[in-house]
Backbone as a ProteinNet text record, in pm:
[ID]
protein_1_A
[PRIMARY]
MLKNQPSITAKFCTFARAHHSNCAKEKIYDDYLAFDFLGKEEYEGIRDSIIKILNDQSWQIPEIETWDEFLDELISPIILTRIKYAEEKLLQFASTKPKIQYVICGAGLDTFAFRNVKENIEIYELDHPNTHAYKLERMKQLEWNIPGNTHYIPIDFEKENVRDTLQKEGFQEETPTFITILGVTYYLERAAVVKMFEAVSKAAKDSFLVFDYMDKALIKEEPVRMQILKEITGAVGEQMKGEMFQEDLLQELAKCGYMAEEVFEARDIQEGLIGKRKLNAYKNINFVTVKRTGT
[TERTIARY]
91.3	-22.3	82.7	33	108.7	105.1	204.8	219	83.8	20.5	-84.8	-181	-212.1	-294.1	-402.9	-545.7	-616.2	-577.9	-603.6	-563.3	-638.9	-572.7	-606	-696.9	-624.6	-681.5	-841.9	-864.5	-983	-1100.4	-1038	-1138.1	-1140.5	-1018.6	-1060.7	-1178.7	-1168.3	-1292.1	-1387.8	-1392.9	-1541.1	-1601.8	-1464.4	-1535	-1588.8	-1531.8	-1572.3	-1697	-1741.9	-1865	-1970.1	-1914.4	-2046.5	-2047.9	-1943	-1960.2	-2071.6	-2040.1	-2092.8	-2256.8	-2275.2	-2423.2	-2498.5	-2432.5	-2501.6	-2496.2	-2413.3	-2418.2	-2434.3	-2408.7	-2412	-2577.1	-2618.5	-2750.6	-2795.2	-2677.2	-2681.5	-2601.5	-2672.1	-2557.2	-2561.7	-2396.7	-2356.8	-2379.2	-2353.7	-2372.1	-2422.7	-2480.5	-2545.1	-2504.9	-2398.3	-2368.3	-2429.9	-2540.6	-2629.5	-2590.3	-2491.5	-2454.7	-2314.3	-2272	-2078.3	-2067.8	-2158.8	-2149.8	-2140.9	-2254.5	-2298.2	-2189.3	-2127.4	-2013.3	-1869	-1862.7	-1734.7	-1770.8	-1878.8	-1933.2	-1870.9	-1938.2	-1934.2	-1786.3	-1746	-1589.3	-1469.8	-1511.5	-1397.5	-1393.2	-1531	-1545.9	-1492.9	-1530.9	-1467.5	-1311.9	-1263.5	-1087.1	-1040.9	-1141.5	-1056.8	-1064.1	-1177.3	-1210	-1105.5	-1047.2	-957.9	-803.9	-793.6	-689.4	-674	-742.4	-726.8	-745.4	-791.4	-790.4	-597.2	-585.8	-421	-322	-397.5	-298.3	-295.6	-410.3	-409.2	-329.4	-339.7	-290.8	-120.7	-94.2	55.8	94.7	24	58.5	140.3	250.4	332	350.8	233.7	154.8	55.3	4.8	-97.9	-169.7	-318.3	-413.5	-520.1	-497.3	-612.1	-728.7	-813.3	-966.2	-957	-867.4	-911.3	-887.5	-966.8	-977.4	-1025.2	-1126.9	-1163.3	-1173.7	-1160.8	-1164.6	-1258.5	-1360.6	-1477.6	-1430.7	-1356.4	-1314	-1216.4	-1130.6	-1006.7	-1067.3	-1147.3	-1267.2	-1274.1	-1375.7	-1420.3	-1300.5	-1181.2	-1099.7	-989.5	-961.5	-886.5	-936.2	-1029.1	-1072.9	-1176.8	-1300.2	-1421.3	-1409.7	-1363.3	-1361.3	-1342.7	-1238.2	-1230.1	-1320.3	-1325.5	-1430	-1572.3	-1592	-1753.4	-1803.1	-1706.2	-1769.7	-1719.5	-1610.9	-1556.5	-1673.2	-1737.6	-1816.1	-1951.2	-1980.6	-2138.7	-2083.5	-2004.3	-1993.3	-1952.1	-1919.7	-1881.4	-2006.2	-2085.3	-2203.2	-2349	-2322.2	-2410	-2384.8	-2282.7	-2237.2	-2289.7	-2275	-2317.2	-2430.4	-2496	-2664	-2707.6	-2655.2	-2711.1	-2670.8	-2553	-2479.9	-2577.4	-2617.2	-2704.1	-2852.9	-2883.4	-3041.7	-3021.7	-2935	-2924.9	-2915.4	-2881.4	-2859.9	-2937.5	-2986.4	-3038.7	-2941.7	-2846.1	-2716.5	-2599.7	-2526.3	-2415	-2311.6	-2180.1	-2116.9	-2025.8	-2072.7	-1951.8	-1843.5	-1728.9	-1588.8	-1526.8	-1513.8	-1464.4	-1326.8	-1228.9	-1087.3	-1044.2	-1017.1	-956.2	-1095.4	-1164.1	-1329.1	-1273	-1193	-1211	-1321.5	-1398.9	-1497.8	-1648.3	-1650.8	-1761.6	-1873.8	-2001	-2098.8	-2237.4	-2191.4	-2304.6	-2349.7	-2285	-2348.5	-2486.1	-2472.6	-2597.8	-2696.8	-2657.7	-2738.7	-2809.2	-2774.6	-2785.5	-2939	-3009.5	-3146.1	-3160.7	-3057.1	-3039.8	-3048.2	-3139.1	-3114.3	-3026.6	-3038.5	-2895.2	-2739	-2737.2	-2564.1	-2484.2	-2406.4	-2353.2	-2205.9	-2178	-2058	-1926.8	-1828.5	-1702.6	-1608.4	-1594	-1494	-1359.9	-1254	-1134	-1077.7	-969.7	-900.3	-773	-682.7	-553.8	-618.5	-549.8	-573.9	-643.7	-556.9	-547.3	-702	-700	-825.5	-976.3	-919.4	-1035.5	-1084.9	-972.5	-1031	-1064.4	-1030.1	-1116.2	-1228.8	-1282.1	-1407.3	-1501.8	-1444.1	-1515	-1552.8	-1464	-1446	-1534.8	-1561.8	-1672.1	-1835.6	-1863.2	-1963	-1996.8	-1909.5	-1969.4	-1982.3	-1940.7	-1938.4	-2079.7	-2125.2	-2261.7	-2369.5	-2310.7	-2424.6	-2504.2	-2454.8	-2490.1	-2471.1	-2584.5	-2557.7	-2518	-2404.2	-2340.3	-2464.9	-2533.3	-2600.4	-2530.4	-2601.9	-2599.3	-2510.8	-2544.1	-2471.1	-2379.7	-2279.3	-2151.7	-2043.4	-1930	-1834.3	-1697.6	-1646.1	-1519.8	-1386.6	-1311	-1204.6	-1066.3	-981.4	-856.5	-746.6	-677.2	-561.5	-474.7	-352.7	-200	-226.1	-261.5	-286.6	-113.5	-28.3	146.4	183	121.2	159.7	99.1	-60.5	-146.4	-211.3	-244.8	-330.9	-479.1	-506	-717.3	-777	-721.5	-805.1	-820.1	-714.6	-722	-774.3	-740	-804.8	-940.5	-1004.8	-1163.1	-1212.8	-1147.9	-1203.1	-1217.8	-1090.3	-1120.6	-1253.6	-1309.9	-1442.7	-1563.2	-1557.3	-1671.3	-1717.8	-1638.1	-1650.3	-1650.5	-1745.9	-1798.3	-1710	-1614.7	-1561	-1679.8	-1802.5	-1886.7	-1951.2	-2005.7	-2107.8	-2055.9	-2125.8	-2142.8	-2075.1	-1981.6	-1914.1	-1865.3	-1913.7	-1858.6	-1770.5	-1650.5	-1513.5	-1515.1	-1490	-1406.9	-1305	-1185.3	-1066.2	-1046.5	-1091	-1098.5	-999.4	-956	-852.9	-720.6	-704.3	-624.7	-460.8	-479.6	-393.4	-285.5	-323.8	-261.7	-187.7	-156.3	-47	16.7	6.2	103.1	167.8	296	373.7	315.8	326.9	304	304.2	415.5	422.8	298.9	287.5	152.6	49.2	-6.8	-108.8	-125	-43.4	-68	-97.1	-43.9	-42.9	-208.9	-233.7	-382.5	-513.6	-429.1	-550.5	-544	-434	-421.9	-469.3	-470.2	-541.6	-687.9	-770.2	-910.9	-938.3	-887	-905.1	-962.1	-845.2	-865.3	-988.3	-1018.5	-1102.7	-1259.5	-1306.9	-1407	-1411.3	-1487.6	-1470.8	-1572	-1655	-1759.1	-1764	-1691.4	-1684	-1651.8	-1725.7	-1697.2	-1580.4	-1490.8	-1425.5	-1405.7	-1435.3	-1422.9	-1323.6	-1234.6	-1131.2	-1107.9	-1025	-939.8	-820	-734.7	-614.8	-576	-416.6	-392.1	-272.3	-339.6	-279.6	-163.3	-42.4	99.8	128.6	55.6	22	-21.6	-100.6	-162.5	-164	-9.1	17.6	63.5	100.8	165	18.7	-121.6	-231.5	-253.1	-208.2	-295.5	-123.4	-62.3	67.7	41	-50.1	-95.5	-141	-267.1	-388.5	-305.1	-222.5	-178.7	-35.6	17.5	156	105.3	10.4	-42.6	-101.5	-184.9	-235	-125.2	-35.9	78.7	149.4	148.5	195.2	108.9	-1.3	-83.3	-89.7	-122.1	-120.5	45.7	111.9	256.5	300.3	216.3	242.7	193.5	91.6	-15.7	43.7	165	257.6	171.6	100.1	48.8	74	186.6	306.5	216.1	158.5	107.1	229.1	161.8	353	278.9	180.3	112.7	79.7	125.5	87.7	149.6	18.8	6.9	13.8	62.5	13.7	-164.2	-236.5	-377.3	-341.8	-278.5	-230	-176.8	-90.2	23.8	-86.8	-175	-285.4	-366.4	-445.4	-536.9	-469.9	-328.3	-260.3	-241.7	-227.7	-186.2	-313.9	-435.8	-565.1	-610.3	-565	-596.7	-524	-412.6	-333.9	-381.7	-499.4	-575	-686	-748.5	-858.7	-964.1	-945.7	-1028.5	-1029.5	-1140.2	-1133.1	-1215.2	-1203.1	-1239.6	-1377.6	-1464.5	-1598.4	-1564.9	-1522.3	-1510.4	-1413.3	-1356	-1296.5	-1341.2	-1370.4	-1443.9	-1325	-1323.1	-1199.8	-1268.6	-1146.9	-1212	-1323.9	-1335.2	-1452.5	-1597.3	-1552.3	-1695.8	-1721.4	-1629.1	-1680.2	-1749	-1656.5	-1730	-1859.8	-1876.4	-2024.4	-2078.5	-2053.4	-2179.6	-2209.4	-2106.7	-2106.9	-2130	-2050	-2055.8	-2135	-2153	-2239.2	-2197.9	-2288.1	-2295.1	-2254.2	-2230.4	-2185	-2022.9	-1948.3	-1868.4	-1711.1	-1741.7	-1599.8	-1543	-1444	-1351.1	-1307	-1338.3	-1248.4	-1133.8	-1042.8	-897.6	-878	-780.9	-754.6	-671.2	-612.2	-517.6	-545.3	-690.4	-784.6	-855.7	-871.2	-968.3	-1048	-1145.5	-1238.7	-1235.4	-1253.4	-1226.8	-1327.6	-1388.8	-1466.9	-1445.5	-1394.4	-1326.6	-1452.6	-1452.3	-1531.9	-1443.7	-1475.8	-1390.5	-1495	-1492.6	-1606.4	-1533.3	-1564.1	-1491.5	-1420.1	-1308.5	-1241.9	-1124.8
-108.2	21.8	109.1	231.4	348.6	412.4	494.5	555.3	674	659.6	760.6	777.9	648.7	660.4	515.1	545.6	432.9	305.8	187.2	101.2	99.4	105.6	132.7	-9.5	-150.9	-226.2	-242	-192.7	-179.8	-134.9	22.6	107	-28.7	-51.3	-177.6	-253.9	-324.1	-407.7	-348.7	-247.9	-177.5	-106	-98	-68.7	-201.7	-294.7	-405.1	-446.3	-438.3	-466	-364.6	-204.5	-134.8	-142.7	-181.8	-198.9	-303.7	-438.5	-570.2	-525.8	-473.7	-422.4	-355.9	-258.8	-176.3	-181.4	-294.1	-340	-489.3	-567.8	-728.6	-757.4	-798	-890	-970.6	-1087.7	-1185.8	-1171.2	-1100.1	-1082.4	-1181.2	-1219.3	-1296.6	-1274.2	-1131.2	-1092.6	-922.8	-853	-731.1	-608.8	-572.4	-449.1	-333.2	-286.4	-204.4	-59.6	-53.9	60.6	92.7	-1.2	35.5	154.4	183.1	268.4	431.7	448.5	541.5	568.9	454.7	489	556.4	466.6	568.6	709.7	728.5	850.5	860.1	917.2	940.9	986.4	1041	1079.4	1015.4	938.4	829.9	699.8	647.3	566.6	586.2	707.3	751.5	746.2	807.8	804.2	650	526.2	414.2	376.2	376.1	324	351.1	542.6	570	513.5	471.7	427.8	286.4	213	93	53.8	197.9	236.7	270.3	336.8	372.8	210.8	151.2	-4.1	-70.1	-77	-138.5	-69.3	55	151.5	119.7	101.1	84.6	-77.2	-172.1	-259.5	-360.6	-429	-497.3	-649	-665.8	-814.2	-856.4	-949.8	-948.8	-1072.4	-1043.7	-1125.5	-1111.1	-1207.5	-1172.3	-1141.1	-1185.5	-1157.4	-1020.4	-981.4	-839.5	-747.2	-651.3	-532.3	-390.5	-413.7	-327.1	-313.7	-199.6	-177.7	-312.5	-317.7	-430.6	-553.8	-591.5	-702.4	-740.8	-636.8	-668.8	-676.7	-639.5	-651.5	-802.4	-852	-951.9	-1083.1	-1053.1	-1157.7	-1151.9	-1034.3	-1029.2	-1013	-902	-912.4	-934.4	-968.8	-1001.5	-1148.1	-1248.6	-1363.6	-1413.6	-1344.4	-1343.7	-1225.3	-1107.5	-1041.2	-1084.2	-1130.8	-1094.8	-1280.8	-1350.1	-1490	-1496.5	-1446.8	-1473.7	-1383.1	-1281.2	-1208.9	-1278.8	-1321.1	-1406	-1517.8	-1579.4	-1710	-1688.7	-1558.8	-1534.5	-1506.7	-1364.8	-1374.9	-1448.2	-1526.8	-1640.1	-1744.6	-1778.8	-1825	-1770.2	-1608.4	-1590.8	-1548.3	-1555.9	-1524.3	-1678.5	-1776	-1923.8	-1935.5	-1892.8	-1855.4	-1792.9	-1667.8	-1600.1	-1651.6	-1749	-1794.3	-1899.8	-1924.3	-2073.9	-2011.6	-1885.2	-1832	-1708.8	-1711.8	-1569.7	-1409.7	-1427.7	-1335.2	-1357.3	-1322.5	-1318.7	-1189.7	-1248.2	-1139.4	-1149.6	-1043.1	-1027.5	-927.6	-1028.3	-947.6	-968.6	-864.7	-866.2	-803.1	-898	-843.3	-794.1	-656.5	-619.9	-569.5	-512	-479.8	-379.2	-259.1	-219.2	-103.1	-119	-16.3	-89.4	-204.3	-315.5	-240.4	-258.2	-188	-275.9	-418	-493.8	-436.8	-335.4	-278.8	-200	-175.1	-56.2	-180.3	-279.1	-392	-473	-448.5	-570.1	-570.9	-666.2	-669	-729.2	-835.4	-908.6	-836.8	-826.5	-744.1	-851	-943.7	-1046	-1021.6	-925.5	-936.5	-816.6	-826.6	-688.9	-734.4	-616.2	-599.5	-524.7	-594.3	-562.1	-530.2	-414.1	-409.5	-349.3	-434.9	-412.7	-375	-289.6	-227.3	-160.1	-112	-33.9	89.4	180.5	274.1	390.4	390.6	472.3	465.5	312.3	305.6	303.5	284.3	303.9	467	561.2	682.9	743	693.5	736.4	669	562	515.3	581	642.9	699	844.7	882	1048.8	1042.3	942.2	914.7	907.5	832.1	834.6	973.2	1045.9	1149.5	1229	1236.5	1310.8	1278	1152.7	1091.8	1126.6	1163.7	1200.3	1037.6	930	769.3	809	748.7	732	583.4	580.6	478.4	364	261.8	145.3	166.7	144.3	123.4	20.5	-78.7	-205.6	-256.1	-134.4	-141.1	-49.5	-133.9	-114.4	-67.5	46.3	71.1	54.3	-1.8	-22.8	-23.5	72.4	55.2	-28.9	-111.7	-162.6	-212.5	-250.4	-277.7	-440.5	-490.3	-650.5	-703.5	-658.5	-715.2	-653.8	-571.1	-519.3	-540.8	-538	-536.7	-674.8	-702.4	-817.2	-794.8	-886.5	-901	-866.4	-1018.4	-1028.6	-914.1	-856	-745.6	-605.6	-600.9	-461.9	-488.1	-598	-632.3	-619.6	-680.1	-650.9	-517.6	-423.2	-276.8	-217.6	-283.7	-212.5	-312.7	-352.4	-447.4	-550	-650	-802.1	-877	-938.6	-1081.6	-1205	-1268	-1386.2	-1469.2	-1508.3	-1605.6	-1619.4	-1502.8	-1502.3	-1565.9	-1604.4	-1706.8	-1587.1	-1621.4	-1537.1	-1576.7	-1497.5	-1539.6	-1432.8	-1494.9	-1402.6	-1431.3	-1293.9	-1313.6	-1247.2	-1343.1	-1227.3	-1283.8	-1186.5	-1191.8	-1094.9	-1135.7	-1068.6	-986.2	-1035.2	-1015.2	-1120.8	-1237.5	-1338.1	-1307.8	-1252.6	-1256.5	-1123.8	-1075.2	-958.5	-960.5	-1082.5	-1110.7	-1217.9	-1247.6	-1369.4	-1438.6	-1606.3	-1672.2	-1667.6	-1608	-1615.5	-1535.6	-1396.6	-1301.2	-1373.4	-1458.6	-1525.7	-1612.3	-1684.1	-1782	-1684	-1579.4	-1506.1	-1437.1	-1448	-1348.2	-1453.6	-1608.4	-1715.8	-1730.1	-1736.3	-1748.5	-1696.6	-1540.7	-1441	-1430.1	-1448.3	-1462.8	-1569.3	-1705.6	-1810.4	-1794.3	-1733.8	-1677.4	-1560.3	-1481.6	-1398.9	-1471.6	-1546.6	-1625.9	-1765.2	-1856.2	-1992.6	-2053.4	-2001.2	-2036.2	-1941.8	-2024	-1924.3	-1992.7	-1954.7	-2000.2	-1884.9	-1913.7	-1860.2	-1868.7	-1761.4	-1775.4	-1693.2	-1773.7	-1662.9	-1728.3	-1678.4	-1677.2	-1696.1	-1773.7	-1775.7	-1838.3	-1840.8	-1882.8	-1987.1	-2099	-2216.8	-2237	-2266.4	-2263.2	-2377.5	-2491.4	-2618.4	-2579.5	-2482.2	-2444.5	-2350.5	-2293.6	-2164.1	-2141.4	-2280.1	-2269.5	-2341.4	-2340.4	-2373.7	-2219.1	-2081.8	-1971.8	-1846.9	-1902.3	-1839.9	-1709.1	-1671.3	-1551.9	-1454.2	-1487.8	-1394.6	-1366.6	-1454.6	-1440.5	-1349.7	-1361.6	-1263.1	-1133.9	-1099.7	-970.8	-913.1	-993.7	-958.1	-894.8	-977.9	-903.4	-806	-814.3	-690	-545.5	-570.8	-433.8	-430.4	-499.8	-467.9	-385.9	-478.2	-437.4	-278.5	-249	-88	-19.5	-59.6	48	42	-40.1	-29.7	-158.5	-242	-357.5	-498.9	-535.8	-668.4	-781.4	-839.3	-1013.1	-1097.3	-1124.1	-1232.7	-1344.5	-1367.8	-1459.3	-1589.3	-1723.5	-1839.6	-1916.6	-2017	-2122.1	-2237.3	-2395.7	-2508.5	-2551.7	-2633.1	-2651.2	-2718.5	-2857.6	-2908.8	-2847.9	-2770.6	-2660.4	-2595.8	-2527	-2393.1	-2512.9	-2588.8	-2662.3	-2702.1	-2736.5	-2780.1	-2666.4	-2580.6	-2457.5	-2409.8	-2442.4	-2410.1	-2480.3	-2640.6	-2721.4	-2715	-2663.9	-2607.3	-2480.1	-2398.5	-2314.8	-2348.4	-2451	-2525	-2545.3	-2491.5	-2466.2	-2616.1	-2692.1	-2791.6	-2762.3	-2811.4	-2753.9	-2796.2	-2716.8	-2765.1	-2774	-2710.2	-2660.1	-2621.6	-2648.9	-2619	-2599.4	-2490.7	-2469.1	-2434.1	-2493.4	-2501.2	-2443.9	-2432.4	-2381.7	-2449.3	-2564.7	-2628.9	-2586.2	-2602.2	-2573.4	-2426.1	-2291.5	-2167.2	-2171.5	-2213.6	-2201.5	-2251.2	-2371.9	-2455.3	-2385.9	-2332.2	-2295	-2181.4	-2087.6	-1934.2	-1898.5	-1900.9	-1857.8	-1881.6	-2032	-2102.1	-2098.8	-2028.5	-2059.9	-1865.4	-1820	-1674.3	-1659	-1553.9	-1586.2	-1562.3	-1526.4	-1527.5	-1657.8	-1687.8	-1806.3	-1791.2	-1896	-1900.3	-1904.9	-1843.7	-1854.4	-2026.9	-2109.3	-2228.7	-2229.7	-2145.5	-2129.4	-2066.7	-2017	-1956.1	-2038.5	-2060.4	-2154.8	-2070.9	-2082	-2040.6	-2162.7	-2074.7	-2213.8	-2139.9	-2276.9	-2232.5	-2313.6	-2284.2	-2385.8	-2331.5	-2398	-2408.9	-2414.9	-2362.5	-2355.1	-2410.3	-2466.8	-2487	-2500.5	-2452.2	-2492.1	-2421	-2403.4	-2328.6	-2286.7
-9.6	-35.6	8.8	-87.1	-87.9	23.8	40.4	198.7	221.9	293.2	347.8	263.4	166.3	88.7	104.5	73.7	87.6	-34.7	1.8	-70.4	-259.7	-356.6	-477	-527.3	-472.7	-505.9	-458.2	-318.2	-309.8	-359	-423.6	-513.9	-635.5	-668.2	-783.8	-792.2	-660.8	-609.1	-626.3	-581.7	-549.3	-675.2	-750.9	-922.5	-1002.4	-997	-1044.7	-984.1	-865.8	-853.8	-876.6	-864.8	-930.3	-1095.6	-1167.1	-1298.2	-1324.6	-1250.3	-1254	-1248.1	-1096.5	-1037.1	-1169.9	-1245.3	-1314.4	-1463	-1521.1	-1655.9	-1687.7	-1575.5	-1640.2	-1629.5	-1764.9	-1784.6	-1697.1	-1673.5	-1579.1	-1445.7	-1353.5	-1206.8	-1143.4	-1101.7	-1019.9	-865.8	-859.9	-736.1	-757.7	-690.2	-681.8	-563.5	-586.7	-497.9	-547.5	-529.3	-571.9	-505	-398.6	-339.7	-381.2	-470.3	-501.9	-592.9	-695.7	-733.8	-700.9	-596.2	-533.6	-443.2	-353	-311.5	-361.3	-474.1	-522.5	-567.9	-649.7	-707.7	-823	-919.5	-1061.9	-1120.4	-1025.5	-1016.7	-1068.9	-921.7	-873.4	-968.1	-993.4	-1096	-1224.4	-1257.5	-1413.5	-1391.7	-1276.3	-1273.1	-1300.4	-1225.5	-1208.4	-1355.1	-1410	-1573.8	-1625.2	-1623.7	-1673.1	-1635.4	-1553.3	-1504.3	-1600.5	-1569.5	-1611.7	-1756	-1847.5	-1994.5	-1996.8	-1942.1	-1930.1	-1918.7	-1842.8	-1802.4	-1956.1	-1975.5	-2123.4	-2231.4	-2211.4	-2338	-2299	-2158.7	-2153.4	-2140.3	-2166	-2104.2	-2197.2	-2135.4	-2234.5	-2189	-2154.1	-2226.7	-2310.8	-2358.6	-2462.3	-2428.5	-2400.2	-2387	-2517.9	-2629.7	-2743.6	-2712.8	-2632.2	-2617.5	-2530	-2486.5	-2388.3	-2517.5	-2559.4	-2630.2	-2534.5	-2477.4	-2374.5	-2242.6	-2180	-2062	-1961.8	-2019.9	-1939.1	-1992.1	-2112.2	-2111.7	-2010.5	-1974.7	-1885.3	-1767.2	-1703.7	-1559.7	-1575.2	-1677.7	-1702.8	-1715.1	-1767.1	-1773.6	-1659.7	-1552.5	-1457.3	-1324.8	-1318.4	-1179	-1127.1	-1188.4	-1167.9	-1132.4	-1186.9	-1161.4	-999.7	-959.8	-840.6	-728.1	-767.9	-669	-647.7	-750.3	-760.2	-687.9	-759.8	-710.2	-504.5	-481.6	-335.7	-244.2	-306.5	-205.2	-183.1	-340.7	-327.9	-221.7	-228.2	-139.3	20.4	6	194.5	225.1	140.5	230.6	207	102.3	116	234.5	295.3	359	537.5	508.8	613	687.3	577.6	580.3	660.7	582.2	633.9	766.4	806.4	935.6	1054.7	997	1095	1089.9	997.2	1022.9	1094.4	1162.1	1252.7	1394.3	1396.9	1553.3	1615.7	1749.6	1793.5	1745.8	1785.9	1753	1709.2	1623	1551	1545.5	1524.1	1539.7	1408.9	1258.5	1186.8	1176.2	1132.5	1119.1	1004.1	982	788.7	817.1	795.4	803.7	634.5	627.1	523	468.9	524.1	472.6	347.7	342.1	214.5	218.4	125.3	105.7	53.2	157	145.3	188.2	152.2	158.2	243.3	296.9	354.6	491.3	560.6	653.7	614.9	486.6	450.3	373.7	355.4	238	339.7	448.5	599	614	600.8	657.7	754.5	837.7	919.7	1049.8	1180.7	1272.6	1354.3	1366.5	1431.2	1444.5	1311.2	1282.1	1340.9	1440.2	1517.9	1402.6	1350.3	1237.1	1285.5	1242.3	1297.7	1130.5	1114.7	970.8	999.9	979.3	1016.4	871.5	905.1	761.8	841.8	698.5	729.4	774	859.1	891	800	669	559.2	491.1	466.5	391.5	498.2	575.9	713.4	708.9	702	720.8	569.1	480.4	339.4	350	383.2	395.7	467.7	590.2	693.2	628.4	535	510.8	399.1	318.4	206.8	245	371.4	417.5	475.8	521	598.9	431.4	351.6	236.5	169	174.3	117.2	234.9	360.8	448.4	485	448.8	496	663	725.3	861.7	905.4	981.1	994.9	1078.1	1067.9	1120.5	1273.7	1376.2	1516.7	1549.3	1458.6	1468.6	1405.7	1384.6	1274.3	1353.5	1347.8	1410.8	1321.4	1266.5	1199.6	1269	1243.6	1312.5	1267.5	1292	1216.3	1225.6	1169.3	1208.7	1101.1	1173.9	1090.7	1095.2	1017.1	1019.2	1049.6	1013.9	989.9	1110	1216.1	1346.8	1443.6	1420.4	1521.4	1525	1697	1704.4	1688.1	1588	1582.6	1676.8	1798.7	1906.3	2013.4	2027.5	2101	2062.1	1935.8	1865.3	1878.6	1844.3	1872.9	1993.5	2096.2	2237.3	2283	2251.6	2271.5	2216.3	2101.4	2079.5	2063.5	2214.4	2268.9	2198.3	2121.2	2083.1	2202	2171.5	2263	2208.6	2269.3	2267.3	2288.2	2347.2	2375.3	2262.1	2174.2	2056.1	1963.8	1905.1	1760	1663.5	1569.7	1500.5	1356	1305.3	1109.2	1063.3	1039.1	1005.4	839.1	791.6	630.2	658.1	576.3	516.2	355.1	324.2	150.6	119.9	-6	-62.7	19.3	113.2	208.6	237.6	199.5	213.2	67	-30	-116.5	-137.3	-5.3	-6.7	106	176.8	322.1	303.7	371.8	377.2	481.7	434.2	473	640.6	735.8	869.5	906.2	850.1	883.8	893.8	754.8	705.2	889.3	906.1	1000.9	1148.4	1161.9	1277.4	1290.3	1152.8	1174.9	1175.5	1143.3	1152.8	1313.1	1391.6	1523.2	1602.6	1569.3	1609.7	1619.6	1508.2	1487.6	1557.3	1557	1604.8	1769.4	1824	1958.5	2011.4	1886.8	1944.8	1969.6	1921.9	1907.9	1924.3	2041	2064.9	1964	1908.6	1844	1715.6	1588.6	1481.2	1363.4	1266.2	1122	1044.4	970.5	879	736.6	674.9	524.7	468.5	382.2	306.6	193.9	115.6	-51.2	4.2	-103	-104.8	-230.9	-257.9	-398.8	-360.9	-417.5	-385.1	-483.2	-433.8	-454.1	-530.7	-522	-639.1	-760.7	-780.2	-869.8	-977.3	-928.7	-981	-1116	-1139.5	-1308.3	-1415.3	-1338.2	-1385.8	-1459.7	-1427.6	-1463.6	-1484.6	-1557.8	-1543.8	-1617.6	-1694.2	-1772.8	-1674.1	-1673.9	-1576.6	-1438	-1352.3	-1239.5	-1271.8	-1347.6	-1377.2	-1404	-1472.3	-1478	-1381	-1321	-1192.5	-1118	-1080.2	-979	-1045.6	-1144.8	-1237.2	-1163.5	-1197.7	-1185.8	-1058.5	-923.2	-786	-766.6	-830.2	-772.1	-836.7	-962.8	-993	-916.2	-865.9	-746.9	-587.1	-595.9	-451.6	-379.9	-393.5	-331	-424.1	-352.6	-401.4	-362.7	-426.7	-412.7	-389.9	-240.1	-226.8	-138.9	-115.8	-32.5	-100.2	-93.7	-210.5	-76.8	-86.5	18.1	-49.7	27.8	-6.3	85.3	-3.8	65.1	176.4	193	276.7	422.1	368.5	510.9	536.2	465.9	527	629.3	553.8	672.1	777.4	779	900.4	1017.3	925.4	1027.6	1092	1021.8	1097.5	1170.7	1167	1242.7	1400.9	1382.5	1510.5	1543.4	1503	1556.5	1604	1611.8	1638.4	1546.9	1397.5	1305.5	1200.8	1189.4	1107.5	976.1	845.3	755.3	729.1	674.1	649.6	491	443.9	254.3	232.2	96.4	2.9	-108.6	-178.2	-283.2	-353.5	-462.6	-586.4	-718.2	-832.6	-967.7	-1017.6	-1045.8	-1071.3	-980.2	-883.6	-799.8	-788.3	-794.4	-806.8	-951.8	-1079.9	-1210.9	-1210	-1168.6	-1171.9	-1069.7	-973.8	-822.1	-836.9	-891.2	-860.5	-992.8	-1108.3	-1263.4	-1323.4	-1342.4	-1435.7	-1558.9	-1659.1	-1802.5	-1845.6	-1783.2	-1781.3	-1828.3	-1882.5	-1977.2	-1889.8	-1771.7	-1697.2	-1667.7	-1655.6	-1624	-1470.2	-1377.2	-1239.8	-1263.8	-1185.2	-1170.2	-1135.4	-1203	-1145.8	-1001.6	-974.4	-856.6	-737.4	-733.8	-624.9	-576.7	-433.7	-373.1	-248.9	-227.5	-125.3	-29.8	111.2	215	337.4	390.8	492	588.7	735.7	845.1	963.1	1061.1	1182.5	1307.4	1396.9	1529.9	1658.7	1717.5	1837.8	1958	2092.3	2232.7	2221.4	2345.7	2387.4	2316.4
[MASK]
+++++++++++++++++++++++++++++++++++++++++++++++++++++++++++++++++++++++++++++++++++++++++++++++++++++++++++++++++++++++++++++++++++++++++++++++++++++++++++++++++++++++++++++++++++++++++++++++++++++++++++++++++++++++++++++++++++++++++++++++++++++++++++++++++++++++++++++++++++++++++++++++++++++++

């Protein structure tokens, strides 16, 4: 992340959600507030940045000719499917409990708090102080009233402890909790990822955790798209460096008390979330749901 700047990739993700929600004929996921949150000027600025990237590209993908094809090829297959997967799991979890806590690690410009219709969900949004400050200022400009069940919390995941940070904000470790870590592991070294898992596992005794990650064993299955994606995020100051082997990852989670409920791989994502739409799931990106119970 660039010094004193909000996450550029968080803005790119919101742009992808906004474009899909406004333009797609067959929606995978509808974030109908994403465009409003960015605003016309920011939306067009991000679009122009994408066009510049395409004009300056040193790589070639034959099917990419326009900026929206760029989104569909490189960004949307991850962004749209992982948020749909996570929110469906969240609502399933919330329907089984009288009250739950929802912790979003790396919340970015997520709009769930304003789309949520469930009264039994207490929301904790965690993100880097720069992105956190940008989001609060943008909501102030829009005159959006922060829901009473929502907490916005600044945190540097590589330096601060998730559990300690949450407890300062009134988080209750006895309350069933649903945690998402989406788009975060890509930018952290293995040790930092494991540290984060350890911290969230201690934060709540009864919890589900959903996250996405780059599978190191499958990286060669996506040599072109993944390399381009790394070049793009690196160019905006957000270097992708987090890759893990599935077996190693699940072993580390087991040490934290988490047992695997589901590993959603490329074929699952393609068939279960994308269907017959033109997007193609990344072959090296997996979604994982794990569960922790007891002390």
